[in-house]
Each structure stands twice: as structure tokens, then as C-alpha cells.
C-alpha positions in Angstrom: 101.8 112.5 82.3 103.9 111.1 85.0 104.4 111.9 88.7 106.6 110.3 91.4 105.3 109.8 94.9 107.3 110.4 98.1 107.8 106.7 98.2 109.5 106.8 94.8 106.7 105.2 92.9 106.1 106.5 89.3 102.4 106.9 88.4 101.0 107.6 84.9 97.8 109.7 84.6 95.7 111.8 82.2 94.0 114.9 83.3 91.3 116.4 81.0 88.6 119.0 81.2 87.5 121.5 83.9 84.8 121.4 86.6 84.4 119.1 89.6 87.1 116.4 89.5 86.3 112.7 88.9 89.1 110.1 89.3 88.5 106.8 87.5 90.2 103.6 88.8 90.5 100.5 86.7 90.3 96.8 87.5 92.9 94.0 87.5 95.3 94.1 84.6 93.5 97.0 82.9 95.1 100.1 81.6 93.6 103.6 82.1 92.6 103.7 78.4 89.6 101.4 79.0 87.7 104.5 80.2 88.5 106.5 77.0 85.9 105.1 74.7 82.7 105.6 76.8 83.2 107.1 80.3 85.7 109.9 79.7 83.7 111.6 76.8 80.4 111.3 78.7 81.8 112.8 81.9 83.6 115.6 80.1 80.3 116.4 78.2 78.6 116.5 81.6 81.0 119.2 82.8 83.4 117.2 84.9 87.2 117.3 85.0 88.2 113.7 84.4 91.4 112.0 85.7 92.4 108.5 84.7 95.5 106.6 86.0 97.3 103.4 85.5 97.4 101.5 88.8 100.8 100.4 90.0 101.5 97.2 88.1 100.4 98.6 84.7 103.1 100.4 82.6 104.0 103.2 82.2 103.3 103.3 85.9 105.8 101.4 88.0 105.3 97.6 87.5 105.9 96.8 91.1 107.9 93.6 90.3 108.6 93.1 94.0 104.9 93.0 94.8 102.6 95.4 96.6 99.6 95.6 98.9 96.2 97.2 98.7 97.5 99.8 101.2 100.2 100.6 98.6 97.6 101.2 95.9 95.6 103.4 98.3 98.7 105.4 99.1 99.3 105.8 95.4 95.9 107.2 94.8 96.0 109.5 97.8 99.4 110.9 96.5 97.9 111.5 93.1 94.9 113.3 94.6 97.3 115.5 96.6 99.6 116.1 93.7 96.8 117.4 91.5 95.0 119.2 94.3 91.8 117.3 93.7 90.4 117.0 97.2 87.6 116.6 97.8 87.4 114.3 94.8 84.8 112.1 93.3 86.1 108.6 92.7 84.7 105.9 90.4 86.1 102.4 90.6 85.4 99.2 88.9 86.4 95.7 90.3 89.8 96.1 91.9 89.5 99.8 91.4 86.4 99.7 93.6 88.4 97.8 96.3 91.0 100.6 96.2 88.2 103.2 96.5 86.6 101.4 99.4 89.9 101.3 101.3 90.6 104.9 100.4 87.3 105.9 101.8 88.3 104.3 105.1 91.9 105.6 105.2 91.4 109.1 103.8 87.8 110.2 103.9 89.0 113.9 103.8 90.1 113.4 100.3 86.8 112.3 98.9 83.5 113.9 98.0 81.7 110.8 96.9 82.4 107.3 95.5 80.9 105.1 92.9 81.7 101.4 93.4 81.1 99.3 90.2 81.4 95.6 90.0 82.2 95.7 93.7 81.9 93.5 96.8 83.0 93.4 100.4 84.3 89.9 100.2 85.3 87.6 97.3 83.7 84.2 96.9 85.8 81.1 97.3 85.9 80.4 93.6 87.2 83.9 92.9 90.0 83.5 95.4 91.0 80.1 94.0 90.9 81.4 90.4 93.0 84.5 91.2 95.6 82.4 93.1 95.7 79.8 90.3 96.2 82.5 87.6 99.1 84.0 89.7 100.6 80.5 89.9 100.5 80.1 86.1 102.5 83.3 85.8 105.0 82.0 88.4 105.4 78.8 86.4 105.8 80.7 83.2 103.0 78.5 81.7 102.1 79.6 78.2 98.5 78.8 77.4 97.0 79.4 73.9 96.0 83.0 73.5 92.6 81.9 72.1 92.0 79.8 75.2 92.8 82.6 77.6 90.7 85.1 75.6 87.7 82.7 75.6 88.0 82.0 79.3 88.1 85.8 80.0 85.1 86.4 77.7 83.0 83.8 79.5 84.1 85.2 82.9 83.5 88.9 82.2 80.8 89.3 79.5 77.0 88.9 79.7 74.9 86.4 77.8 73.6 88.9 75.3 77.2 89.7 74.2 78.2 86.1 74.1 75.2 85.1 72.0 76.3 87.5 69.2 79.2 85.8 67.4 80.3 89.0 65.5 80.5 91.0 68.7 82.1 88.2 70.7 84.7 87.8 67.9 85.7 91.5 68.4 85.9 90.9 72.1 88.1 87.8 71.7 90.5 89.7 69.4 90.7 92.5 72.0 91.2 90.2 75.0 93.9 88.2 73.2 95.7 91.4 72.2 95.4 92.9 75.7 96.8 89.9 77.5 99.3 91.0 80.1 101.0 88.5 82.4 103.8 90.6 83.9 104.7 90.7 87.7 102.5 93.7 88.2 99.4 91.9 87.0 100.4 88.9 89.1 100.4 91.2 92.2 97.1 92.7 91.2 95.5 89.3 90.7 96.3 88.3 94.3 94.8 91.6 95.5 91.7 91.1 93.5 90.6 88.3 95.8 89.2 90.3 98.7 89.2 89.1 102.3 86.0 89.7 104.2 86.0 93.5 104.8 82.3 94.0 105.4 82.6 94.8 109.1 85.4 97.3 108.4 83.3 99.1 105.8 80.7 99.9 108.4 83.0 102.8 109.4 82.9 104.4 105.9 81.4 107.9 106.1 81.8 109.0 102.5 78.7 109.0 100.3 78.8 105.8 98.3 76.8 104.3 95.4 77.3 100.7 94.5 76.6 99.7 90.9 76.2 96.0 90.1 75.9 94.4 86.7 73.1 91.9 86.2 75.1 88.9 84.9 78.4 89.6 86.7 80.0 86.4 87.8 82.9 88.1 89.7 80.9 90.5 91.8 77.2 89.5 91.4 74.4 91.9 92.4 73.9 89.9 95.6 77.4 90.8 96.6 76.8 94.5 95.6 73.7 94.7 97.7 75.6 93.1 100.6 78.3 95.8 100.3 75.8 98.6 100.1 74.1 97.3 103.2 77.4 97.4 105.1 78.3 101.0 104.2 76.2 103.5 106.1 73.8 105.4 103.8 75.1 103.7 100.6 72.7 103.1 97.7 72.6 100.3 95.2 71.6 99.9 91.6 71.8 96.9 89.2 72.5 97.7 85.5 70.8 95.1 83.3 72.1 93.1 80.3 75.8 93.0 81.1 78.5 91.1 82.9 81.6 92.2 84.8 82.6 94.5 82.0 79.3 96.3 82.2 80.8 99.7 81.9 81.9 98.6 78.4 79.0 96.4 77.5 76.1 98.7 78.5 77.9 102.1 78.7 74.9 104.3 78.1 73.1 103.0 81.1 76.2 103.0 83.2 77.1 106.6 82.3 73.6 107.8 83.1 73.9 106.2 86.5 77.4 107.7 87.2 76.5 111.2 86.1 73.2 111.1 87.9 74.7 110.2 91.2 77.7 112.5 90.9 75.5 115.5 90.0 73.2 114.8 92.9 76.1 114.5 95.4 77.8 117.6 94.0 74.6 119.6 94.4 74.2 118.3 98.0 77.7 119.3 98.9 77.1 122.8 97.5 74.0 123.2 99.6 75.9 122.1 102.7 78.6 124.7 102.2 76.2 127.5 101.1 
């Protein structure tokens, strides 16, 4: 389904199920369909209404060829929550989706019930910033690298050692990553946003209940960065999921889904008690 914000931005979304609403936000360059194999079925079975959306930059949402900011992405999500009448909404983000959720919790706490921040940090490392800027430069130059090379680099960057040690499984991932390569202007803009400035001091003002979920072998947002983020957000909790990398929600989905559902159910019950 499609909606158009007051700013004239077209957003694509899927709305399934009934019950307390959960909005899932993807990472850099990822379509909303990445949630469909594991998280959407699990959350629906647990009794939640599940909304997924393609962030600005990912068709069929507007590609944002002229560029956009993190504030623009936050405004997009706020508009979607308002359009669907989701508030107070539970939000689950991963990677750049977590960055959006963190900033949404600052700007519009009234829209949120609780937030799960996966593969998240409050500041990116120097190497992550350099890598994001370099990938954006490759897009600017129109440099065409071999598809196999790009897929292998992304596999090494995002998958855990157990996955990479299994050649059959890694082969499937390489095929998927090669087929899913997207180097349009929207992805370029997302790449530049994925390198977070230091926002830890700002996040001390977040009042929404937050749970930070790290992945044991994540090179992009390692558990140390997740713990640092959780320590900055008042009352936030932290858990590390073992045996996976930055794509932990796809590599170890059973453990991730248990963590998501457990936190969301506890927070939903707590809110019901507060309003009773």
C-alpha cells in the first residue's frame, strides 16, 4: 500500500494482523521484505499487528534522488504512524532503522509505546564512517565493481563466523547479496546517514522504554557499542544474541524473535497496568 505525506513524500507499507501495533524499520539499502521470512510470521503468531515500510530511498517509496536527512526519515515514520492511527506504537529497528527509531524517540515520544534497537549504536566508529563515505563515492563515480566482489565484501561485513564457515550456506547468502545489490541515489543517501555522529549525550533525554539488542559478532555495531547506547538511554536494557553478525535477525531468527516478543509483551503488560 502507498501513502503520501504532507511533505509530498510517497511511502510504501504493508499492514497485517490485529492486536497491539508493531512497526518494523529496516537498515541501509534493505527493502521491507527482509522482515517477511522470520519476524513478520512470529509477531503475527504472537498476536501483534505488524507494519513494515520501505524507508525513503527504497522503491516503491520515493527514492529521494535529491538527498535527505535523518530528520526527514523520522518525519516519514511519524507521518506513517499518524496515517495508520498506530500511536502509541511499538517500534523495532535494525541498524539504520534503529537510528531512525532513536531519533523518533527523542522527537516524538508521544507516538511510541516502546522501542527495540537492534544492531544499534549511539556513535559510529571511524572505520564505519570512512566505509560509508567511500561506498557513496563509488556510487558518485559510477564505478562498477564485480558483483561477486561486492557480495563477498558484504558477507564478510555482515555475517557471523558460523555462517561464513558453512560454504553451502555462504553460497546462498552470496547469491542473495549479489541479486539484492542496489546502488541508486536513495541508497547513497542512506549510506551517508548510516554513519552516526556522536549522539550519546542527546539520547540521555529519551524517555521511551528501550531495549538494545546486539549481535555477538557484529562488526558494524558491536556489543560494546550496544552496551554504551543502553547505558546512555535512561532505563534501557541490553541483551547480546550469540552466534550471529550484523544480520543477526536473519542468521539467528529464533533467538531474536524470542527476545523481541518477550520485551514487547512485558512492556505491553506494563502499560496496561499503568492505565488500569
